[in-house]
C-alpha positions as CSV (number, residue, x, y, z in Angstrom):
1,M,-100.6,-6.3,9.3
2,N,-103.1,-5.1,12.1
3,K,-101.9,-1.4,12.6
4,K,-102.7,0.7,15.8
5,I,-104.0,3.9,16.1
6,G,-101.5,6.3,17.5
7,V,-102.8,8.4,20.2
8,C,-101.5,12.2,20.8
9,C,-102.4,13.2,24.3
10,V,-100.9,14.5,27.7
11,F,-100.6,11.3,29.6
12,N,-97.4,11.9,31.7
13,H,-98.4,15.3,33.1
14,R,-99.3,15.5,36.7
15,N,-102.4,16.8,36.3
16,Y,-105.7,15.0,37.3
17,G,-107.6,16.3,34.4
18,S,-105.0,15.3,31.8
19,M,-104.5,11.8,33.2
20,L,-108.3,11.3,33.4
21,Q,-109.1,12.4,30.1
22,T,-106.3,10.2,28.4
23,L,-107.6,7.3,30.6
24,A,-111.1,7.9,29.3
25,T,-109.8,8.1,25.4
26,I,-108.1,4.8,25.6
27,E,-110.9,3.1,27.5
28,K,-113.6,4.2,24.9
29,L,-111.1,3.1,22.0
30,E,-110.7,-0.5,23.7
31,R,-114.3,-0.7,24.2
32,M,-114.9,-0.1,20.5
33,G,-112.5,-2.7,19.6
34,Y,-109.6,-0.8,18.4
35,D,-105.9,-1.3,19.1
36,Y,-103.9,1.8,20.1
37,E,-100.6,3.1,21.3
38,I,-99.9,6.3,23.2
39,I,-97.3,8.3,21.3
40,H,-94.6,9.2,23.7
41,Y,-92.6,12.3,22.3
42,T,-89.7,13.5,24.7
43,K,-89.5,17.2,22.8
44,K,-85.4,16.8,23.1
45,L,-84.1,20.1,22.2
46,T,-82.3,19.8,18.6
47,L,-81.2,22.7,16.3
48,D,-84.5,21.5,14.4
49,L,-86.7,22.1,17.1
50,L,-85.1,25.3,18.1
51,F,-85.0,26.8,14.9
52,R,-88.9,25.8,14.6
53,S,-89.8,27.3,18.2
54,L,-88.0,30.5,17.8
55,D,-91.3,32.3,18.4
56,R,-91.7,30.4,21.7
57,V,-88.6,31.7,22.9
58,P,-90.4,34.8,25.0
59,E,-93.2,32.6,26.4
60,E,-90.5,29.9,27.6
61,V,-88.4,32.5,29.2
62,K,-91.5,33.7,31.1
63,T,-92.3,30.0,32.1
64,R,-89.0,29.4,33.1
65,I,-88.9,32.6,35.3
66,A,-92.0,31.5,37.0
67,R,-90.6,28.2,37.7
68,K,-87.7,29.4,39.3
69,N,-89.7,32.0,41.3
70,K,-91.9,28.9,42.6
71,N,-88.9,27.0,43.6
72,K,-87.4,29.8,45.5
73,K,-90.5,30.6,47.3
74,M,-91.1,26.6,48.2
75,D,-87.3,26.3,49.3
76,K,-88.6,28.0,52.7
77,Y,-91.1,25.3,52.9
78,P,-88.9,21.9,52.9
79,E,-91.8,19.9,54.2
80,I,-94.2,20.9,51.6
81,K,-91.4,20.1,48.8
82,K,-91.5,16.8,50.4
83,L,-95.2,16.3,50.3
84,I,-95.3,17.5,46.8
85,K,-93.0,14.9,45.9
86,T,-95.2,12.3,47.5
87,R,-98.1,13.5,45.3
88,N,-96.0,13.3,42.2
89,T,-95.4,9.7,43.0
90,C,-99.0,9.0,43.3
91,F,-99.3,10.6,39.6
92,D,-96.4,8.4,38.5
93,D,-98.0,5.2,40.1
94,F,-101.3,5.9,38.3
95,R,-99.5,6.4,35.0
96,R,-97.6,3.3,35.1
97,A,-100.5,1.2,36.2
98,R,-103.0,2.4,33.8
99,F,-101.1,3.3,30.7
100,T,-99.2,0.2,29.7
101,K,-99.7,0.8,25.9
102,V,-96.9,3.5,25.3
103,S,-94.5,3.7,22.5
104,Q,-90.9,4.0,22.9
105,P,-89.8,7.5,23.7
106,Y,-89.2,9.6,20.5
107,D,-86.6,12.4,21.1
108,T,-86.9,13.9,17.5
109,F,-89.2,15.2,15.0
110,K,-87.6,12.9,12.2
111,Q,-88.1,9.9,14.7
112,L,-91.9,10.8,15.0
113,Q,-92.0,11.0,11.1
114,K,-90.7,7.6,10.8
115,A,-92.9,6.3,13.8
116,A,-96.0,7.7,12.1
117,E,-95.7,5.2,9.4
118,N,-96.7,2.2,11.9
119,Y,-100.0,3.5,12.6
120,S,-103.3,3.1,10.6
121,A,-104.3,6.7,11.8
122,V,-103.2,9.2,14.4
123,L,-105.6,10.4,16.9
124,V,-105.2,13.8,18.6
125,G,-107.1,14.5,21.8
126,S,-108.4,16.0,24.0
127,D,-107.4,18.8,26.5
128,Q,-106.0,22.1,25.6
129,L,-103.6,20.7,22.9
130,W,-104.0,23.5,20.0
131,V,-102.8,26.4,22.4
132,P,-101.4,28.8,19.8
133,K,-97.8,28.8,21.2
134,G,-97.6,25.1,20.9
135,Y,-98.0,25.1,17.3
136,S,-94.2,25.0,16.2
137,T,-93.4,21.7,17.9
138,G,-95.3,20.0,15.2
139,F,-96.7,17.1,17.7
140,F,-100.4,17.9,18.8
141,N,-101.2,19.5,15.3
142,L,-100.1,16.2,13.7
143,L,-97.6,17.9,11.4
144,F,-95.3,14.7,11.6
145,V,-97.9,12.6,10.1
146,P,-97.8,11.9,6.4
147,D,-100.4,12.8,3.9
148,N,-101.7,9.2,3.3
149,I,-102.3,8.8,7.0
150,P,-105.8,9.6,8.5
151,K,-105.4,12.3,11.0
152,L,-108.0,12.6,13.5
153,A,-109.0,15.0,16.4
154,Y,-111.4,14.1,19.0
155,A,-112.5,16.8,21.3
156,T,-109.4,19.1,21.0
157,S,-109.5,22.4,22.6
158,F,-107.7,25.6,21.5
159,G,-107.6,26.6,25.0
160,V,-108.3,30.6,24.3
161,G,-111.4,32.2,22.4
162,Q,-109.2,33.8,19.8
163,I,-106.3,32.6,18.1
164,P,-103.8,35.6,17.5
165,V,-103.4,37.0,14.1
166,N,-99.7,35.9,13.8
167,K,-100.6,32.3,14.6
168,Q,-103.8,32.1,12.1
169,K,-101.8,31.0,9.1
170,A,-100.1,28.1,11.1
171,A,-103.6,27.1,12.4
172,R,-105.1,27.1,9.0
173,Q,-102.3,24.8,7.7
174,F,-102.7,22.3,10.1
175,L,-106.4,22.3,10.2
176,D,-106.6,21.7,6.6
177,R,-104.5,18.5,6.7
178,M,-106.9,17.0,9.2
179,D,-109.2,14.3,7.9
180,Y,-111.7,14.2,10.8
181,I,-111.8,17.4,13.5
182,S,-114.1,17.4,16.5
183,V,-113.7,20.0,19.2
184,R,-114.7,20.3,22.8
185,E,-116.0,23.9,23.0
186,L,-118.6,25.9,21.2
187,R,-116.3,28.6,20.5
188,A,-113.8,26.5,19.2
189,S,-116.4,25.3,16.4
190,E,-116.7,28.8,15.7
191,M,-113.4,29.7,15.2
192,I,-112.5,26.9,12.6
193,K,-115.5,28.0,10.7
194,E,-114.1,31.6,10.6
195,L,-110.5,30.2,9.8
196,T,-111.1,27.6,7.2
197,G,-114.7,27.6,6.4
198,R,-115.1,24.2,7.6
199,E,-118.1,23.0,10.0
200,V,-116.9,20.7,12.6
201,P,-118.7,19.3,15.4
202,T,-118.6,20.0,19.2
203,V,-118.4,16.9,21.2
204,V,-117.8,16.0,24.7
205,D,-114.6,15.8,26.8
206,P,-113.4,12.0,26.9
207,T,-114.3,12.0,30.6
208,I,-117.9,12.7,29.7
209,L,-118.1,9.8,27.2
210,F,-118.9,7.7,30.4
211,T,-121.8,8.1,32.8
212,G,-121.0,8.3,36.6
213,E,-122.2,4.8,37.0
214,E,-119.7,3.6,34.3
215,W,-116.9,5.5,36.0
216,K,-117.4,3.2,39.1
217,Q,-116.5,0.3,36.6
218,I,-113.2,2.1,35.5
219,I,-112.3,3.7,38.9
220,E,-113.0,1.6,42.1
221,I,-115.2,3.0,44.7
222,K,-113.3,3.9,48.1
223,K,-113.2,6.4,50.9
224,V,-110.5,9.0,50.9
225,I,-112.1,10.8,53.9
226,E,-113.5,8.5,56.8
227,D,-117.2,8.9,57.5
228,E,-117.2,12.7,57.9
229,K,-119.0,15.3,55.8
230,Y,-116.9,17.6,54.0
231,I,-116.6,20.3,51.5
232,F,-114.1,19.4,48.5
233,C,-112.1,22.3,47.4
234,Y,-110.0,22.1,44.1
235,F,-108.7,25.3,43.1
236,L,-106.0,25.8,40.6
237,G,-106.1,29.7,40.6
238,N,-104.8,32.1,42.9
239,N,-108.0,34.1,44.0
240,P,-108.2,34.7,47.8
241,E,-111.9,35.8,47.8
242,Q,-113.0,32.4,46.5
243,R,-111.2,30.6,49.8
244,L,-113.2,33.2,52.0
245,E,-116.5,32.3,50.6
246,V,-115.5,28.5,51.3
247,E,-114.8,29.4,54.7
248,K,-118.1,31.1,55.1
249,L,-119.9,28.2,53.8
250,S,-118.0,25.8,55.9
251,K,-119.0,28.0,59.3
252,K,-122.7,27.7,58.1
253,T,-123.0,24.0,57.4
254,G,-120.3,22.6,59.9
255,Y,-118.5,20.6,57.3
256,K,-114.8,20.7,57.1
257,V,-113.0,21.9,54.1
258,V,-110.9,19.5,52.4
259,F,-108.2,20.7,49.8
260,I,-105.7,19.5,47.4
261,P,-103.2,22.6,47.6
262,H,-100.0,23.9,45.4
263,L,-100.9,22.3,41.8
264,D,-100.2,24.5,39.2
265,E,-98.5,27.0,41.3
266,F,-97.2,27.5,44.8
267,I,-99.6,29.7,46.8
268,E,-98.2,31.0,49.9
269,S,-101.4,31.9,51.4
270,D,-102.9,28.4,50.8
271,I,-100.7,27.0,53.8
272,K,-103.5,28.4,56.1
273,F,-106.4,27.5,54.1
274,A,-108.7,24.4,54.8
275,D,-109.3,22.2,57.6
276,Q,-107.5,19.3,55.8
277,Q,-105.0,19.6,53.3
278,L,-104.2,16.3,51.2
279,Y,-101.0,15.4,48.9
280,N,-101.4,11.6,48.8
281,V,-103.7,12.0,46.2
282,G,-103.7,10.4,42.6
283,P,-106.2,10.6,40.0
284,E,-108.3,7.7,41.6
285,E,-108.4,9.5,44.9
286,F,-109.5,12.7,43.2
287,V,-112.4,11.2,41.7
288,N,-113.2,9.5,44.9
289,L,-112.8,12.8,46.8
290,I,-115.8,14.4,44.5
291,R,-118.0,11.2,44.8
292,N,-118.3,11.4,48.6
293,A,-118.4,15.3,49.1
294,E,-121.3,17.0,50.3
295,Y,-120.2,20.2,48.2
296,V,-117.6,20.9,45.6
297,C,-116.3,24.3,44.9
298,T,-113.8,24.4,42.2
299,D,-112.2,26.6,39.3
300,S,-111.3,23.7,37.2
301,F,-112.9,22.1,34.1
302,H,-112.4,18.5,35.3
303,G,-113.4,19.5,38.9
304,S,-116.6,20.8,37.4
305,V,-117.2,17.4,35.3
306,F,-116.6,15.1,37.9
307,S,-118.9,17.0,40.0
308,I,-121.7,16.9,37.2
309,L,-121.2,12.9,36.4
310,N,-121.5,12.4,40.6
311,H,-124.6,14.5,40.8
312,K,-123.2,17.0,43.2
313,K,-124.0,20.2,44.4
314,F,-121.3,22.4,43.2
315,V,-120.2,25.8,42.1
316,T,-117.6,26.8,39.8
317,F,-115.7,29.9,40.1
318,N,-113.7,31.7,37.4
319,R,-110.0,30.9,37.3
320,F,-109.1,33.7,35.1
321,K,-110.5,37.2,34.6
322,T,-112.8,37.5,31.5
323,S,-110.7,40.3,30.4
324,D,-107.4,38.2,30.5
325,A,-106.0,37.5,26.9
326,N,-104.9,34.0,28.0
327,S,-108.1,33.1,29.9
328,R,-109.3,29.6,29.7
329,N,-112.9,30.1,30.8
330,S,-114.4,29.2,27.6
331,R,-114.2,25.6,28.2
332,I,-116.3,25.9,31.6
333,D,-118.7,28.4,29.9
334,S,-119.2,25.7,26.8
335,L,-119.9,22.7,29.6
336,L,-122.2,24.7,31.8
337,K,-124.0,26.0,28.8
338,Q,-124.6,22.8,27.2
339,T,-125.5,21.0,30.4
340,G,-128.1,23.8,31.5
341,L,-126.1,24.4,34.5
342,M,-124.9,28.1,33.9
343,Q,-126.4,28.9,37.2
344,R,-123.7,27.1,39.0
345,R,-121.3,29.8,37.7
346,Y,-120.3,31.6,40.9
347,A,-122.6,35.0,41.1
348,G,-121.5,36.4,44.5
349,D,-123.1,34.6,47.1
350,L,-121.6,30.9,47.3
351,I,-123.9,30.0,50.3
352,E,-127.1,30.5,48.8
353,Q,-126.2,29.2,45.2
354,I,-124.7,26.0,46.3
355,E,-127.6,25.0,48.4
356,K,-129.9,25.4,45.1
357,D,-131.2,22.0,43.7
358,I,-130.0,20.7,40.2
359,D,-132.4,18.9,38.0
360,Y,-130.1,16.1,37.2
361,N,-132.7,14.3,35.2
362,E,-132.7,17.3,32.9
363,V,-128.8,17.1,33.1
364,E,-128.5,13.4,32.3
365,S,-131.1,13.8,29.4
366,R,-128.7,16.7,27.8
367,L,-125.4,14.6,28.6
368,T,-127.1,11.4,26.8
369,K,-127.6,13.4,23.6
370,M,-124.4,14.8,23.6
371,R,-122.9,11.2,24.2
372,E,-124.8,10.0,21.1
373,K,-123.4,12.8,19.0
374,S,-120.1,12.3,20.1
375,E,-120.1,8.5,19.9
376,E,-121.5,9.1,16.3
377,Y,-118.8,11.1,15.4
378,L,-116.0,8.8,16.4
379,E,-117.8,5.7,14.7
380,T,-117.7,7.8,11.4
381,A,-113.9,9.0,12.0
382,L,-112.6,5.5,12.9
383,K,-114.2,3.7,9.9
384,C,-111.0,5.0,7.8
385,I,-109.2,2.7,9.9
386,D,-108.6,-0.9,8.7
387,R,-108.8,-2.9,11.8
């Protein structure tokens, strides 16, 4: 029997980075000749899940309060709520069109355990799937997979620079069960070494496994903004001073600002920001907005990735304060350090900084070496599978 690789990833989250890294992961598996299936775990709230997730209750309460507050704010703007539904439809259409090999929904952990027996191996990655608060569900840390089935991690991220003391034992337990581990950030490799004594490679995010030219085969080139120069703005955080810097750049260059608003949170002040706000944008349009921009200003990891792959003049802002315990800045630090682009981190003068030339020959040379190392890891890890 020719079994499949089970893939644990965030394929149905309405987020550009999540969907594009899922697309890149399955595209790579297909090109390497492996059959796969994305595992669809719905996390139905059972007594078992509730018992295992008691430590998440405070975090979940915060999340629900934040969602309620977001909806309350948005109630004042029914036209924006309608536009966001349009964007959600774009995400859903992309998911249905591009992610066709998906398992039946598994509601419970027991169903997952039974389903795992149908796979030759289970691969988790990429993205921030090992965030400490999520350990108790047992999904992205592959606790549902039996000991005899190989467990692989590709470019998985902890999302934080330090694992809380009360989560370190749980992290050590699931890491020790993994047959092959690779992570996306340099800091993540250090953390695993500190926890387990194990040396694991740092590899590229799946989206970087393909060059900008190769992405043109994966996502068709098309114009989203017709024949007009623009600054593409992709901000997830609520940092008003970053918007002010973009407005200064727009005034100096005469280029209009194009913006995708209200993604991770509803930011009321963004209602008045930018010359053109876009909602009818799925992952394909997102990539093309970066491809055709004169400049890109972002606080996003994947916004930075696709700027680099498309050789754009860009600047990456901090989404989180460095002192923030939940800061996710380390993944961007790692990306820019490895590509030799730390100078693209916002340093106080956007106009001066973004105009500076980037030696993309040097960047591509670094990316080629990083890809080779990453592909070597994948080839070695996947040899454990009977085709």
